[in-house]
N, C-alpha and C positions, 0 to 999 in steps of 0.2 A: 749624886756625885758623891766620889769619895776623896780625901782632903788631897791625895797626890795628884787627883786632875787638877783638883782646884789649883793648887801651886803651879803646876804646869801651865795651864791658861794665865794665872799672872804673870809669869816667866815670858810670856809671848806677849801678853798685853802690854808690858810695861818694862820687860830686860829684865835679866836675871841680878844683872847690878843695883835694879830698883825697885822691885818687888817687893821684897821685904821692908823696907823700910817706909814705902809706902803704904803697907798696911799696918805697921806699927804707928803713923804719923796723921795721917786721913781719917777724919770722923764721918760718917757717912748717917745722916738723918733717919734714913729707911731700915739702919741696922740699930734704933734706938739711943740714937747721937753717939755711939760707941766704933772705933777702929774696926778692921778686919780683923786684927789679932784678937781683941776684946769681945767681938762676936762670936768666932769660931770658939773661942776657950768659954764662952758662955752656952754654948751648946747649938748655937744657931747652925743649921745645917748648911754646908758648902755652896750646895745648888741655891740657895737663898741669899747667900752671900754672894757668891758670884754674878746674880740678877741684879744686885743692887751696886756691885761694881761698875756692871757692864753698861748699866742708865749712866751713872754717875760720869763714867769714860767716856760716854757716848763711841762706844765701838761699833764697829760694823757688825752686820747682822753674821757673818760668816763667823765670830767667835762668842756668838752666843750659846 
């Protein structure tokens, strides 16, 4: 998964207006107690970050 696809999925799940701020503020334990933004900046693959986001937000299977 590329970063562009990751952010498109974030926008679909949370809305364009909220996805970036949520990614900067919400800490996810599975990402080493980092935010999405911090995890991506640290080199965690977008696919792994998305899996953590999907689980935390309890998104439907169609967004997996």
